[in-house]
N, C-alpha and C positions, 0 to 999 in steps of 0.2 A: 504493500500500500504506500510505501514511501517513494516519492518521486525524486530520483537522484539525477542531477544534471551537472555534477562537479566536473566531469571530463569535458563538457562543452565549453566551460569558462575557465579552463586551466591556464590559458594565456590571454592577456588583455590585448585586444585588437580592435580595429575599427568596426563599430556596430556589433560588439561582442554579445551583448544581451539581446540584440534583435532576433537572434536565432531562437531564443526562448519564447518569443511572443506568439509563435504559431503552435505551441504545445497545448493540447486540450486537457489531458489528464492532470489533475492537480492545479489547473489554471484558474485565474480569477473569472474568466468567462464562464466556466462551468459552474462556479458558485453563484454568479450574480446575474445571469442572463434573464432569469424569471423576474427578479425585482426590477431590472432595468426596463423590460418590456411593460411591466405593470405601471411604472412611473411615466413612461412615454405615452402609454395609452390614456392615462388619466389627464395628462397635460393636453393631448390633442382633443380629448373630449371637451374640456373646458374652453379651449380655443374655438372649437366649432360652435359651442353654445353661445359664446360671445359674439361671433360673427353672424350667425344665422338664426338664432333663436330669440335673443333678448331684444326688447324694444329700445328705442333711442334713450328713453329715460332710464331704463335699467342698465343700458350700456354706460351712461354717465356714472351711475352709482358703482358699477363693477370696476370702472377705471379708477375711481377713488380708492376702492379696496385694493386694487393691484398696487397703486403707488404706496399705500400704507404698509402692506406686507413686504414690499421690496425695501422699504426704508428701515424697518425694524427687525427683519430676519437676521441681519448681521449681528444683532446683540446676543444671539445664542452662541456660546463658546464651543463650537463643535470640535475644532482642531485641538483645543486645549484638553478637553475631557477625553477625546479619543487617543491623543498622544500618551497620556499617563496610563490609560487603561490598557492599551495594546502593549506598552512596555512592561507592565505588571504581568500580563498574560504570557508574553514570550519568555520572561524570566522564570515564571512558574513552570512553563512547558519544558524548558531545558532541564530544570532541577528534577522534574519527574523522570526524565530519561536517565539522568545520572543516578537516580535511586533504583533503577532496574536491577534486580538481584542476578548478577552474573556469577557463574560458578568457577571461573578461571582461577582466581586467587586461592579459593578453598581447595580445588583439586590439586594444585601444586603443593599445598601443605600436606594434604592427605597422602600423596604419593611419596613424600619425603619423610613422613613420620610413622606411618603404619606399615610395618615390615612383614615379610613372609612371602616366599614364592609358592608355598603350598596352596591347597584349595581353600583352607580356612582364612589365610591371609588375603587371598583374592576376594573371598566372600566379605570380609570386613571392609575392604576398600570400596567395593562396588555397592554394598549396602549403605555405607556412609554417604556416598554421592547420590544414591537414589533417594535417600531421605532429603538431601538438599534440593534435588530436583522436584520432589513432591511438595516441599514448602513453597517453591516458586510457582508451581501449578496452582496450588490452593489459593495463593494471594492474587494471582493474575486472573483466575476465574471469578474472583470477587470484585475486581475493578474493571475488567475488560469485557466488553460484549462479545468480541470475536473469540476470546478464549472460553467464555461461558457457553457459546454456541457449540464449541468443540467438545467441551466436557460439561454437559448440563447437569449430570448427577455424579455421585461418588462411584457408582457402578462403572461409568465410563472411565474414570480415573483408574479403577482396578483393572479393567479390561485393557487399558493402554499400557499397563506394566509399571506404573509408578507406585502402586500399593498392592500388597498381597491381601488375600481374604482374611487371614488372621489379623493383620494390621487394621483392616477395615472394621472388624469387630471391636477391637480396642478403641479405635477412633470414634465409633458411634456409641459405644458404652460410656464414653467420657461425658459426664453430665455437666455441660456448660452452655449457657445461652449465648455466649460470645463467639465470634469468629475463631475457629480453631486452626488457623494456618500455622500457628507456632508449635503445634504438637510434634511434627516431624523433627523440629530442632531439638526438642527434649529427647526424643528417641536417639538422635545423633549424639547428644551428650552422654546418655547412658551407655550407648554402644562404645563410644570412645573410652569411657572409664573402664568398661569390661576389657577392652583391648589392652589398656594399661596394666590391668591386673594379670593378664595372661602374658605380658611381656612383649606384645606386638608393638606397643609404643614404649620405647626404651627408658625414658626418664620423664620426670614431671615437667621439665622445661618444654619438651616436645608436646606433651598433653596441653600445657598452658597455651602454647602457640596455636595449636589446633582449635581450641575452644575460643580463643580470641578472634580468629578468622571466622569461625562460625557466628560469633556475636555480630561481626560486621555484616555478614550475609543476612542474619535475622533482622538487624537494624534497617537494612534497605527494604526488606519486606514490610516492616512496620511503617516505614516512611511512605510507601505506596498506599498503604491502608489509610494513613492520616491525610494524604493528599486527596484521596477519594472521599473522605469524610468531611474535611474542612474545605469548602469551596471558596472562591472569591466572593466577598460579601454581596448579597443579592441587591442591596441598595445601590452599590457601585454599578453593577450591570444594568439596573433599571435606569439610573441617571444617564448613562451613556446611550442606551437605546432610545429613551425619550428625547434626548437632545438631537440625535440624528434624524429620527422620524419627524419630530416637530419642525426641524429646520427645512426639510424637503417638502413637508406639507405646506409651509409658508411659501416655498419656492414654486409650488404648483400654481399658486395664484400670483405671487409677486413677480415672476419671470415671464408673464404673458406679454405678448407683443400687442400694443394698443394702436388705435387708428392714428396715423401721422397727421391727419387733417386737424386733430384736436390741439396740436401744438404742445403736447406734454414734453417736459425735459427728458432727454435721453431716450426718446421714443421716436426717432426719425426713420427707422426701418421697420418694415412689417414682414417678418419671416415666419415661416410655419414651424420649423424645428429649432429649438434652442440648443445649439451645439455645445456651447460652453456650460450651460446648466447640466446637460447630460454628462459632460466630462467631470463636472464637480460631483455629481451623483455617483459616477463610476469610482472616483477616488475615495470619497468619504464612506459610501456604503461598502465599497470593497475593503476599506480599512476595518470596518466593523465586522465584515465577514471573516477577515483574518483572525480576529479575536474569537469569533464564534467557532472557528475550526480548531484553534489551538487550546481553547480553554479546557477541553477534555480530549487528550490525545489517545485515549484507549477505546475509541470507537472503531468505525469502519470507513472513515473518510479516506481520501486518497493520500493525505499526508499524516495519517495517524501512525502510531508505532506498530512495527511488525512483531507483535507479541507472540504469535504462534511460531513464527520463524525463530525467535529467540529461545523459545522452549525447545524446539527441535535441535537447534544448534548446541545449546547448553547441555542437553541430555546426552547427545551423541559424543561430543568432545570430552565431557567429563568421564564417561565410561571408557573411552579410548585411552585417556591419560592414566587412569588408575589401574587399568588391566593390562592391555597389550604393551603399553610403554613403561610399565613398572620394571625398574632395574634393567632397562634395555639401553645400553650404552655402546657407542661406537668405540673401536680400538683407539687408544691414545697414541697420537703420533705428532711429530713436529709440524708446525704450520709452515706455510710458504715463506714467511718472513722471519724464520727462526734466527738466521745469521745476519740479518739486515740491521744496520744501525737505526734506520728510520723505516717504519712500515708505511708504505704508500700504495694504495690500491690503484690499479690502472684505470684509464678512461677509454671509452670507445671513441671512434672517429666522430660520432655525432655529438659527443659531449666534451671533446678535447678543449673547446674554446671556454668551457666553464672553469678550467683550472686557473687558479690565481694564488698569489702570495698570501700568507696568513696575515690577518689584521693585527697590527701592533699597538694601535692607538691613534687618535686623531691628531696628536701633536708631532708624530714621528715624521711627517712630511714637511714640517716647517724648516726653512733654511734661514740662517742668519749670516750677516756679513762678518768678516773676521774682526773688524774693529768693534762690532757690537757684542762680541763674545769676551771682551777683556773685562776683568774685574775692576771696579772702581771703589777704592776704600774710602770710607767716610772720614773726612777731616774734622777734628774737634779736639777738645781738651781731654787728655787722658785722665781718667778717674781711677785712683787706687782701688784694688779689688775689695779691700776691707771696708772702705768708706761706702762703696756701692752696695755691698751686702748689708751693712748696717743701716743705710738709708732705706733700703728696700724692706728690711724687717720692721723698721719703725713705721713705714707707711702701711704695711699690711696688718700688723698686730694692733689691737685696740689698746687705748690708754685707760688705765683704771688703777685701783688700789694695788700697789706692789708692782706696777708696770711703768712707772715714771723713770726719768733719767737717774734719779737718786736711789731708786729701788734696786732690787736684786737683778731685774731684767736689764736695767741701764748699765749696771756693772758688768753683766755678761756681754752686752754689745760692745762696751769699751774694751773688754778683754779680747773679744773677737778681732777688733781692729788692730790691737797691739800684736796679737799672734800672727796675723797676716803680714803686718809690716816687718816683724822680726824674721819671719820665714823669707821674705823678699831680701832683707839686708843680709841674712846668712848666706843666701845663694850668691849674692854679689861678693861676699867675703871669701866664699869657697873658691871663687874663680880668680882670686888675687894671684899675681905672678911673682910676688916677692919671694926671694929664696932665703933659706936660713943661713946663719953665720957658719964659717968653716969650723969654729971650735965647738960647735954643738950648742951654743947659747941661743937664747930666743932671738928671732929675727927682728931687725928694726924695720918695720913695715911703715911705709909712708901713707898707707891707705887711710889710716886714722879711723879704723872700724870701731865705733862705740860699743858694738855688741860684744866684741872679743875683749876689749879693754874695760873690764868691769869697774875699775877704779874711776874711770873718766865718764861713766854713763851718767847722763843728766837725769835728775829725778823727774819722773813723769808726773804731770799735773793730774790731780784727782778730778774726777767729773764734778761739775757743779752740783751742789746739794739740791735735791728736789723737795717738793712739799712733803711734809710728814704724813705718812699713811695713817688712816684712821685706826683707832684702837680696836683690836680684834674683840669679837664677842667672847663671852666666857665659854670655855670649853673648846675654842677653836685655836689653831696654831697662829703664831704671830705673822708668818709669811704665807702667801698662797702657794708657794712652791717649797717643797722640802727636799733638801739635798741628802741623799742616802749614801753614806760612804761605802765604797766597795772593799770588802775584807781582803786581806792579803797584802804583802809588801810588794812594791814595785822596785825594779832595779834602777840604778842611777841613769839619768838621761844625759845625752851629750850636752856639753856646755853651750853649744850654739842653738839648741832648741829651747823654746819656752817651756816653762813648767806646765804640767797637766792642768786642765781647766779646773779640776776639783780642788787642787792644792791652792791655786791662786784665788779661788773663791773663798777658801777658808782664810787666807791672808787678808783679802779685801774685807771680809766680814769682820 
């Protein structure tokens, strides 16, 4: 029932869609020709009555009615309500197809988890997939008229081989007023648990994987049931239908051609057939017909889902996969590109022009002049690393109790600046080229390094005192930060390195 035209529009060419306009099956002409003829017949009947039946006085009154209907018919928001409605229906239509219970993922899990080449192992796998197919048949015959006509009773399901007579007795003896499409899924779970106890399923992880895939399959069956139960709200469908019908009812009168001798505005021509009104009816009424066909794709229209085909295909493929294809592998051998550094499949002569270089990125084709690729360093005042770090921390950290320049945090920032400056000066002193005296005494270095000459080191200025922090509440520590000394002794540090931060904090405190 599905009309497939994908191959006809595989390549875009001049007038590509024009080939589709002559198709009849699934076309808009097949859906709309009755309504179009009815609209045209009513229009011509009114036109004939205006010209040959009405008196002159009645004609003047009819002409006023025509002008009134033509003026106010445009107030009906036909395109607005139709656009939203058809978008909703098309989205719902595709989601219903995605919810169709396909057995392919489940059969792959069954063939990989339920083991045994003997007759009982084969029986387990075939029965599991038959239960899955039975669940699909039961839900589809509940929502699809085409499937229900194929399996009108449970006897037809039994005769088709989806259910045994013993299973039918258990199915009918189950006292439940609700739809029982889920019963084969419960049988599937029980049979999988029995296969696990017999060792056909080797571990609980494989059983868990099998039941999870079954739940996905059962969820799709349940989703189809809910789509059939919960329709598009009736008021929405009624609003759209009334909007379209009332608009074209007004057009039947408002689009009539009047006598040009009366001098009415925009009525200079007197034609018999309203071409553009018919085109407008074709578009808007055809739009409504699209929604009418797609709102329930489980019927027997030309573009409804091929549910019976999906049942046949799923049942045949699933049995083939779990039975004849079980443990059926080709001999392992090296592939054609085993020794090739790069595996590249060949092209035919008809597709050789499609070969191209791999895409690297949109900027890889940009070329720059040689002078544009030279680095240009920013000129400015060099800022010591310590000052830059200290200023950055002062800008980022909030100022509060214990965080002022005179507090513990201020002393740590000052210490950080001195440590960085000391490391910088020590690196300069380490690179001094002064040599030692020949008698082994200390060298007379003219570098004047204040870091190495401890006696000449200038005293460092203490940071300016900040405001006194508020008195701590009873039971709280005096400082917001507590310095926890690390146990254990540390070895002596080289004289050119500053003391560890913990020791200078103690001396500063």
